[in-house]
N, C-alpha and C positions, 0 to 999 in steps of 0.2 A: 504494500500500500504506500503510495507516495507520501512524502513528509507533509505536504500541504494538506492532504486529506486527513492524516492523523491529527495534525495540529488543529485544524478547523473543527473537526468532529469533536475532539476533546473539549474545545472551548464551547461548542454548542451544547454538549451534554452537561458541562458545568453550569452554563447559563440556565439551562432548563431546571437544574437543581437549585437555582436561586442565587448563583454567584454573579453579582452585578459587575465586578471587575472583569470576569471572564466574558460576559456579554459585551461590554465595552470593547475589549480586545478583539472579540469575534467580529463585531461590526467594522472596526478600524481595519483589520487585516482583510476581511472580505471586500471592503471598499477598494483596496489596492488591487486585488485580483479582478474585481469587476471593471475597474478602470482599464486594465490591460485588455480584458475581454472585449469591451466596447470600442476601444481604440483600434483593435485589429479589424473590427467589423465596420466601423464608421470613419476611421482615419483620425489624424491629430487635428487639434484646433477646432473641434466641434463644440459649440456652446451648449448643445443639448446633452453632451456626455455626462456632466455632473447631475443633470436632472434624471437621467436614466439610472445612474448609480443610486441616487436617493430613492427613486421609485422602487428599485429592486430591494434595497435595504428595508424599506417600509413593508414590502411584500414578505420578506423573510420574517420581519417582526410580527406582522399580523397572522402569519401562517405557521409560526414556530411550534405551536402546540400540535400541529398535524405531522411534524417530523417524526418518522419511525426510526429509533436508534439502531435497529437491526440492519439498516441500509446505510450506504455511504452518504456523507453530508454534501460533498461538492456537487454530485449530479443533481441532487435535490435543489440546491441553491442556483446552479447554472440553468436548470430548467426554467426557473422563475425569470432569470436574466434573459433567456432566449425569448420567452413570451412577452416580456416588456419591450424587447428590441423589435419583435414582430409588430406589436401594437404601435410602437413609435413610428416604424417605417410606413405602416398603413396610414396613420394620421398625417405624416409628412407628405405622403403622396396625394392624399385628398386635398390638403391645403395648396399643393402646387398645381392642382388641376385648374384649368381655365375653361369655362363653358364656351363652346364655339357656336352655339345655336344662333346667336346674333350675326355671325359671320358666314352662315351657310351659303349665302349667295356668291361668296368669293371662291368657293370650291366647286368645280365641276368634276364629279367623280362618276365613272361608269360603275354603278354598284353591282351589276350582274357580273362583270368581269372580276371585280374585286372579291365578291363572294365566292365565285368559282375558284379563284386562286387560293383563297383562304381555306376552302374545303379540300383542295388538292394537297395543300401543305399539311393540314391536320390528318388527312388519310395517310400521307407519307410518314409522318412522325408517330402515328398511333402505335405501331409495334415496338417502339423504343421504350426502354425503362423511363420512368418519370424524370429522374435526375438528368438523364441524357437529353430528353425532350426539352426540359427547361433550359439546359445549357445552350442547346442549338437555338431555341427561340430568342433567348436573351442576347446572344452574341451575333448570330447570323441574320436574325429577322429584326430585332429591336436595335441592333447596332451597338450594344454595350461592350465595353472592354472585358477581358477575361476577369480582371480584378473586380470590376463593378458587378459582373454576373456572379462571381464567387461570394461577394458580400450579400447580394440579394438572396442567394440560395443557402447561405450559411456554410458553404464548403470552402476549402482552401483553393487558391488559384491553381495549384498543381492538380488537385482532384478535378477541378472544372476543365482544365486543359485535357486531361486524360479522358474525361467524359465526352468532350467534344470530338476528340480523335476517334474514340470507339463508336460514337454515334455516326460520324461521317463514314467510317468504314462499313458499318452495318447498312447505311443508306446506299452506299455504292454497290455493295453486294446485292441488296434487294433490287436495285435498279437493273443490275446486270442480269439477275435471274428473271426479272420481268421482261427485259428486252429479249432474252433467249426464248421465253415462252411465246412471244408475239410473232 
């Protein structure tokens, strides 16, 4: 068991037993780990980083009675951090959205062609595992960088690159098999 897990779990168990100093130490040390966790996913210099840390620490505080001491502590805490990050990214995306209903007359789009293309892409991507599908959509269709796609999916950039490589290989194989059948 890693040193961090042993230390944080011991502090959590002591704090559940009423040790106020252990609880203060737990929150301080956990805040440092959360800071690194969020920086890796959001990048440096984000003003919302400290807010996410505080939200997560509040979640740990309010849910600490639900912690089962027979399980490791860090996955329990990081699960809350993950959900806080997902909620934050959803909120951020909603705020960044700009309604274009007022500007519809500026865009002349052939909806039939666009719908057919979207259907073809979905049919082509359907057999891929979900992570590979997401990686292809984010990088090849939405135009995000590998690092941005990795942040969105919660994977490392290396895992995202491998997923893209494997997905493209499967798509090439599928297209080759389809061409041979026709």
